[in-house]
Each structure stands twice: as structure tokens, then as C-alpha cells.
C-alpha positions in Angstrom: -92.7 33.2 -22.4 -93.5 33.7 -18.8 -91.4 35.8 -16.5 -89.5 37.2 -19.5 -90.3 40.7 -18.6 -89.0 40.8 -15.1 -85.4 41.8 -15.7 -86.2 44.3 -18.4 -88.7 46.0 -16.1 -86.1 46.5 -13.4 -84.6 49.5 -15.2 -86.5 52.3 -16.8 -86.0 52.4 -20.6 -86.4 55.3 -23.1 -89.0 53.9 -25.4 -92.3 55.1 -27.0 -93.8 54.2 -23.7 -94.6 51.6 -21.1 -92.9 48.6 -19.6 -92.6 45.3 -21.5 -95.9 43.4 -21.9 -97.0 41.3 -18.9 -96.6 38.1 -20.8 -93.0 38.9 -21.9 -93.8 39.2 -25.5 -96.0 40.8 -28.1 -99.4 39.5 -29.0 -102.1 40.2 -31.4 -103.6 43.0 -29.2 -100.2 44.3 -27.8 -97.8 45.8 -30.3 -94.2 45.5 -29.5 -92.5 48.7 -28.3 -89.8 50.3 -30.4 -86.6 50.7 -28.4 -85.3 54.1 -29.5 -82.5 55.1 -27.2 -80.0 53.5 -24.8 -81.2 54.1 -21.2 -78.2 56.3 -20.4 -78.0 57.7 -24.0 -75.3 57.1 -26.5 -71.9 56.7 -24.8 -68.7 58.3 -26.2 -66.5 56.1 -28.3 -63.4 54.9 -26.4 -60.5 55.8 -28.6 -57.5 56.3 -26.4 -55.7 54.4 -23.6 -56.7 56.7 -20.8 -60.4 56.3 -21.6 -59.9 52.6 -22.0 -58.3 52.3 -18.6 -61.4 53.9 -17.0 -63.7 51.5 -18.9 -61.6 48.5 -17.8 -61.8 49.6 -14.1 -65.6 50.3 -14.4 -66.4 46.9 -16.0 -64.1 45.0 -13.6 -66.0 46.6 -10.7 -69.4 45.9 -12.3 -71.6 43.0 -11.3 -73.3 40.1 -13.1 -72.9 39.0 -16.7 -71.4 41.3 -19.4 -73.1 41.7 -22.7 -70.6 41.7 -25.6 -71.0 42.4 -29.3 -68.7 43.4 -32.2 -69.3 45.0 -35.5 -67.2 44.0 -38.6 -66.9 45.5 -42.1 -67.8 42.4 -44.1 -68.0 43.1 -47.7 -66.0 46.3 -47.4 -62.6 45.3 -45.8 -60.3 42.4 -46.0 -60.8 39.8 -43.2 -63.2 39.8 -40.4 -61.6 42.1 -37.9 -63.7 44.1 -35.4 -64.2 47.7 -36.0 -66.4 48.4 -32.9 -66.8 46.5 -29.7 -69.8 47.1 -27.5 -70.1 46.0 -23.9 -72.7 46.5 -21.2 -72.7 45.4 -17.5 -74.6 46.2 -14.4 -72.8 49.0 -12.6 -70.7 50.0 -15.5 -73.3 51.0 -18.2 -72.6 50.7 -21.9 -69.1 51.2 -23.5 -68.3 51.5 -27.3 -64.7 50.8 -28.0 -62.8 51.5 -31.2 -60.4 48.6 -31.8 -58.7 50.7 -34.5 -57.5 53.2 -32.0 -57.2 50.6 -29.1 -56.1 47.4 -31.0 -55.1 45.5 -27.9 -58.0 44.8 -25.5 -56.3 42.0 -23.6 -56.3 44.0 -20.4 -60.1 44.3 -20.7 -60.4 40.6 -21.5 -58.3 39.8 -18.4 -60.5 42.1 -16.3 -63.5 40.1 -17.4 -61.9 36.7 -16.9 -64.3 34.4 -15.0 -67.3 36.6 -15.8 -70.0 35.2 -18.0 -70.1 36.9 -21.3 -73.4 37.1 -23.1 -73.2 37.1 -26.9 -75.7 36.5 -29.7 -74.4 33.9 -32.2 -71.1 33.7 -30.3 -69.2 31.8 -32.9 -69.5 34.7 -35.3 -67.9 37.2 -33.0 -65.4 35.1 -31.0 -62.7 35.0 -33.8 -62.5 38.8 -34.2 -62.7 39.3 -30.4 -59.8 36.8 -30.0 -57.7 38.8 -32.5 -57.8 41.8 -30.1 -57.2 39.8 -26.9 -60.7 39.2 -25.7 -61.4 35.5 -24.9 -64.2 34.5 -22.6 -63.8 31.7 -20.1 -67.6 31.4 -19.6 -70.4 32.5 -22.0 -74.1 32.4 -22.7 -75.1 32.4 -26.3 -78.7 33.8 -26.7 -79.0 32.6 -30.3 -78.1 29.1 -29.4 -80.3 29.2 -26.3 -83.2 30.2 -28.5 -82.6 27.3 -30.8 -82.5 24.8 -27.9 -85.6 26.3 -26.5 -87.5 25.9 -29.8 -87.9 29.4 -31.0 -88.7 29.4 -34.8 -86.8 32.7 -35.3 -83.5 33.3 -33.4 -82.1 36.5 -34.8 -81.5 39.1 -32.1 -84.3 41.4 -33.2 -86.8 38.5 -33.4 -85.7 37.2 -30.0 -86.0 40.5 -28.3 -89.3 41.1 -29.8 -90.9 37.7 -29.0 -89.3 37.4 -25.5 -89.1 40.9 -24.2 -91.7 42.7 -26.3 -89.3 45.4 -27.7 -88.4 46.2 -31.3 -84.7 46.8 -32.1 -83.9 48.7 -35.2 -81.6 46.6 -37.5 -81.1 49.1 -40.4 -77.3 49.4 -39.9 -76.2 45.8 -39.6 -74.5 45.7 -43.0 -72.9 49.2 -43.1 -69.2 49.8 -43.4 -68.1 49.9 -39.8 -64.5 50.9 -40.7 -66.0 54.4 -41.4 -64.5 57.1 -39.2 -66.0 58.9 -37.5 -68.9 56.6 -37.0 -72.3 58.4 -37.5 -74.5 58.9 -34.5 -77.3 56.7 -35.8 -74.9 53.8 -36.2 -73.6 54.3 -32.6 -77.1 54.3 -31.3 -77.8 51.1 -33.2 -74.6 49.5 -31.7 -75.4 50.5 -28.2 -78.9 49.2 -28.4 -77.6 45.8 -29.6 -76.3 45.2 -26.0 -79.0 47.2 -24.2 -81.2 44.2 -23.5 -78.9 41.3 -24.1 -78.5 40.4 -20.4 -82.3 40.8 -20.0 -82.8 38.3 -22.9 -80.2 36.0 -21.3 -82.1 35.9 -18.0 -85.5 35.3 -19.7 -84.0 32.5 -21.8 -82.3 30.9 -18.8 -85.7 30.7 -17.1 -87.3 29.2 -20.2 -84.6 26.6 -20.7 -84.9 25.7 -17.0 -88.7 25.3 -17.4 -88.1 23.0 -20.3 -85.5 21.0 -18.5 -82.8 22.0 -21.0 -80.7 24.4 -19.0 -77.9 21.9 -18.3 -77.9 21.0 -22.0 -77.4 24.7 -22.9 -74.6 25.0 -20.4 -72.8 22.1 -21.9 -73.1 23.7 -25.3 -71.8 27.0 -24.0 -68.9 25.4 -22.3 -68.0 23.6 -25.5 -68.0 26.9 -27.5 -65.8 28.7 -24.8 -63.3 25.9 -24.6 -63.0 25.2 -28.4 -59.6 26.0 -29.9 -59.4 28.4 -32.8 -60.5 26.8 -36.1 -57.8 25.5 -38.3 -57.2 27.5 -41.5 -59.4 26.3 -44.3 -57.6 24.1 -46.8 -57.8 25.2 -50.4 -60.1 28.1 -49.7 -60.2 28.9 -53.4 -62.4 25.9 -53.9 -65.2 27.9 -52.2 -65.4 30.3 -55.2 -69.1 30.7 -56.1 -70.0 28.9 -59.2 -67.2 26.3 -58.9 -69.6 23.5 -59.9 -69.3 24.7 -63.4 -65.5 24.2 -63.5 -64.6 20.6 -64.2 -61.2 20.4 -66.0 -58.1 20.5 -64.0 -56.5 23.3 -66.1 -59.6 25.3 -65.5 -59.4 24.6 -61.7 -55.8 25.9 -61.9 -57.0 29.2 -63.4 -59.5 29.6 -60.6 -56.7 28.9 -58.1 -54.3 31.4 -59.7 -56.9 34.2 -60.0 -58.2 33.6 -56.5 -54.8 33.8 -54.9 -53.8 36.9 -56.9 -57.1 38.6 -55.9 -56.5 37.6 -52.3 -53.0 39.1 -52.2 -54.3 42.3 -53.8 -57.3 42.6 -51.4 -55.1 42.0 -48.4 -52.7 44.7 -49.5 -55.4 47.2 -50.2 -57.4 46.1 -47.1 -60.6 45.7 -49.2 -63.1 42.9 -49.6 -61.9 40.4 -52.3 -65.2 40.8 -54.0 -64.5 44.5 -54.6 -61.2 43.6 -56.4 -62.7 40.9 -58.7 -66.0 39.0 -58.5 -66.3 35.2 -58.2 -68.4 35.2 -61.4 -65.5 36.8 -63.3 -63.0 34.3 -62.0 -65.2 31.4 -63.1 -65.8 33.0 -66.4 -62.1 33.3 -67.1 -61.5 29.7 -65.9 -64.1 28.3 -68.3 -62.7 30.4 -71.2 -58.9 30.1 -70.5 -58.3 33.3 -72.5 -55.3 33.3 -74.8 -54.4 37.0 -74.3 -55.4 40.3 -72.7 -57.8 41.1 -75.5 -59.7 37.8 -75.1 -59.8 38.4 -71.4 -61.2 41.9 -71.8 -64.1 40.4 -73.8 -65.2 38.4 -70.8 -67.9 39.5 -68.3 -66.2 41.2 -65.3 -63.1 42.3 -67.3 -64.7 45.0 -69.3 -64.0 48.7 -69.9 -63.8 49.6 -66.2 -60.7 47.3 -65.8 -57.5 49.1 -66.7 -54.8 47.8 -68.9 -52.4 47.1 -66.0 -55.1 45.2 -64.1 -56.0 43.1 -67.2 -52.3 42.3 -67.5 -52.0 41.0 -64.0 -55.2 38.8 -64.3 -53.9 37.5 -67.7 -50.5 36.8 -66.0 -52.4 34.6 -63.5 -54.2 32.8 -66.3 -50.8 32.3 -68.0 -49.2 30.8 -64.9 -52.1 28.3 -64.8 -51.6 27.4 -68.4 -47.9 26.9 -67.9 -48.3 24.3 -65.1 -47.4 20.6 -65.8 -50.0 18.0 -65.4 -48.5 17.0 -62.0 -48.9 20.5 -60.7 -52.6 20.8 -61.6 -55.1 20.6 -58.8 -57.3 17.5 -58.5 -61.0 17.9 -59.0 -62.9 17.8 -55.7 -61.4 17.8 -52.2 -60.0 14.7 -50.4 -62.8 13.2 -48.4 -62.0 12.3 -44.8 -64.8 10.2 -43.5 -68.0 8.8 -45.1 -68.8 9.4 -48.8 -71.7 11.8 -49.7 -75.0 10.2 -48.6 -76.2 10.1 -52.2 -73.5 7.5 -53.0 -74.4 5.1 -50.1 -77.0 3.2 -51.9 -74.5 2.0 -54.4 -71.4 1.6 -52.2 -73.1 0.0 -49.2 -76.9 -0.5 -49.3 -76.9 -1.7 -45.7 -75.3 1.4 -44.4 -77.7 3.4 -46.5 -80.6 1.7 -44.7 -79.0 2.3 -41.4 -78.7 6.0 -42.2 -82.2 6.3 -43.3 -83.5 4.8 -40.1 -81.2 6.9 -38.0 -82.2 10.1 -39.8 -85.9 9.3 -39.2 -85.3 8.6 -35.5 -83.3 11.8 -35.0 -85.8 13.8 -36.8 -88.6 12.5 -34.7 -86.7 13.0 -31.5 -85.8 16.6 -32.4 -89.4 17.3 -33.1 -90.4 16.0 -29.7 -87.7 18.1 -28.0 -88.7 21.2 -30.1 -85.2 21.9 -31.4 -83.5 21.8 -34.8 -82.0 18.4 -35.7 -78.5 19.9 -36.1 -78.5 21.1 -32.5 -79.6 17.8 -31.2 -76.8 16.0 -33.0 -74.7 17.1 -36.0 -75.7 15.3 -39.3 -71.9 14.5 -39.8 -71.8 12.6 -36.5 -74.8 10.5 -37.5 -73.3 9.7 -40.8 -70.0 8.7 -39.4 -71.6 6.3 -36.8 -73.9 4.8 -39.4 -71.1 4.3 -41.9 -68.8 2.6 -39.4 -71.0 1.4 -36.6 -69.5 -0.3 -33.5 -68.7 -4.0 -34.0 -71.3 -4.8 -31.2 -74.2 -2.4 -31.2 -75.3 -1.6 -27.7 -75.9 1.5 -25.6 -72.3 1.6 -24.3 -70.6 1.2 -27.7 -72.9 3.7 -29.4 -72.4 6.2 -26.6 -68.7 5.8 -26.9 -68.8 6.3 -30.6 -70.9 9.5 -30.2 -68.5 10.8 -27.6 -65.5 10.1 -29.8 -67.1 12.3 -32.5 -67.4 15.2 -30.1 -71.0 14.9 -28.9 -71.8 16.4 -25.6 -73.0 14.3 -22.7 -76.6 15.5 -23.0 -76.5 14.7 -26.8 -75.2 11.2 -26.1 -77.9 10.5 -23.5 -80.7 11.7 -25.8 -79.5 10.2 -29.1 -78.0 6.9 -28.1 -81.3 5.0 -27.8 -82.4 6.2 -31.2 -79.2 5.1 -32.9 -79.1 1.8 -31.1 -82.5 1.0 -32.4 -81.6 2.2 -36.0 -78.4 0.3 -36.1 -79.8 -2.8 -34.5 -82.7 -2.9 -36.8 -80.6 -2.7 -39.9 -77.9 -5.0 -38.7 -80.2 -7.8 -37.7 
């Protein structure tokens, strides 16, 4: 990348030495530089309203974009709440905020309203930030920018290394961030995650502009910022790992009852559901439909470490499933809204299958020419829907309208419409 080093070179960084490489990235002869310390050191964790008020004032008075990140305790705690929020802005430095001690950060969110927030993989952090009152009106997603710019690896560490020439330590990404007090090495890691995020944003903006994709990226960022919260997932128990083995409706009911019982317990204890009972154990019990506690105890996942009282509650869930009437049993599979699975198209509608094949080939070739993943050029679901039910009259206007109706952004409509018009016309002729 050219010019990628300019912004990082503006401020001295505590590293093992030197400024970022002149070409903005590492090379065979220039090893990337480990980033060992935040430039102002590790800031204190904000854990009271007085300190939070000072941070809000400082960040409101700062300038330019604000880097934002959040750490969760996935695999340890129930849900996806934030247990640490990191911010960095020119003129304000870096702040580490404890949302357990300061659970309402809406005043901070309000102070940063209208400011561009820089996040990496924004859709992962936005739900937990929204829960504590932080909702951006403008954002820049460095992971999505990397995808649109054609980077083969778009993790934060890989991007910082390839674009800016620095190495971020990633050893604490999967730790239990609900731990209190947070160890100093974890806090250092957290602060470094936002240390160069604005620098990375500036470099990627230049690269996207060079490739003629900056407006495309801005449309994507606007769509993320304006998207409503996702609807709760229907029948989340169906996502139990290993569900493909469960085929009978009574067995499905056992999965549902065990999953819902586990979820209630996990929520009450505030622990990850997997720590209460594993998916493999749920599926094992569903396949066996044990007659009693003794039969249940013989199954994998319900062995000697499970106490009698726990076994009884799991068996009670199994018994509830066994007692359901046929009408109360869940149906296999989920209701399909939209086209059937592509593997069924050849039998259901061979002409539509041919349209889809041609469209996929055209989209794949276009994505390769534009140096970006196909799913960022246009979602596979959108392509399927247009191919399954194409416009009555296939032309640029009708296909563009169909794409827009399925949520495609203007830049996607402009790029993909000619490809789909050709594919649909060729197979309808």
C-alpha cells in the first residue's frame, strides 16, 4: 500500500524501534515491528461516574474520528454483553471503560453523535455497544474496507501488519473479559487494539479512493449504521450443533426442551450455555430418548460429574418432550421463505437452475475483476431470489429494481445489473 505509513508516522510510538516501513507494509527484507506499548501508556480503567464524566468531556472536545472497540466474554458468560469498551481520539488519547461499573454509556454515545466511529468488524460489536447506549450515526469499518479493497486477510492483526507494518499481539482475544480486576497484560492488549485503528482507517480510505471504491465503501458503512437491530432468531434451538443427526419429531422435541432448559439455567447463572450442558450431550439424549435417570446417566455428557439433581432436571425435560401430543411436536426443518435450496432447483425448475448457474458464473468473474469477495459484491441470497423469480420483462431497469427491492446498495446495483441481465436473458431466450 502506498501512503499507508503517513498517519502512523505523525505520532511517536513505543515499539522495538523505528517508524513504519516506507512502503506502508512489511516486505521480505523489512520485518514488521512489534507494537508493545500504547503511546501514552496503559490508561486507568474508568469505573465510576466522575471519571466517566471527564472522559466524555475529553472525547467530546477531541478531533477527528474516534476508534471504538469492545471486549466480550463469549464462551464464559451468558449473552454477548460488553465487559470493556476501548476508545481513542485525537486530543483525548485512549480510554478504557468498565461497562459493569458504568452500565449506561448513552451520554458518551450522545457526545460522539455525528462523529465518525472507526470499528473493525462493526457488526460484531454494535449489538453489545447498543445495549449500553452507544449507537454511531456514522462509521468506518476497517474489516469491510479491507474486503472491498481486495485484501486476502482482513483480521485486525493482519491488516495492521500488511498496511502499517506493525505487529499487534492477539494472545488475549479469547480470555474471560468479565474477570475483575482485569490483568495489566489484558489492558495493554485492549488499548493497543484501538492504538492504530484511525491510522488504519486513513490508509484504507486512500487505498479505496485509489481503486475507485471509496463511495462504494461509504454506502456499505451507511447501511450498517442505519440498519435496525436484528430480529430475534426464530427457534434458536434448531442451531444446536449436530442437529443433522436428529430426524424424528419426538427427538426434535427433546432437543427443544433440553435447549430451553439449558438456556434458562445459563441465563440465571450468567454463564455460557455450553458450560451448563454441551450440544453433543443434547443430541445424544435426543437420539436415545432415555426412559429414566439411570438411562440418561449412561449417555455421554451425563456421566459421573453430573449430580443427581441435575440429572433429574434434564430427565424432566426429556419427559416433557415425551408427553407432548403429535400436534405439539416441532416440524422437521424450518419454514422456507424464498427460493428452495439451490440443490433442489434442477428438479423443481431446470430453467431457473440454468439461470442461477449463469448468474453465479458472471458474478464470480465480476468479483474477481473487482478484487473482492463475491458476497461483498452481492449477497448469494439476492442472486438466488432474482434468478428464482426474475422480472416478467428482463431489462436493466427491471433487474435494477429487483436488486434494490432485495436491499442491494446503489453501487451493487450498478455493478451487478449488467451481469444479471445477460444471465437472465440468455436463459430465458
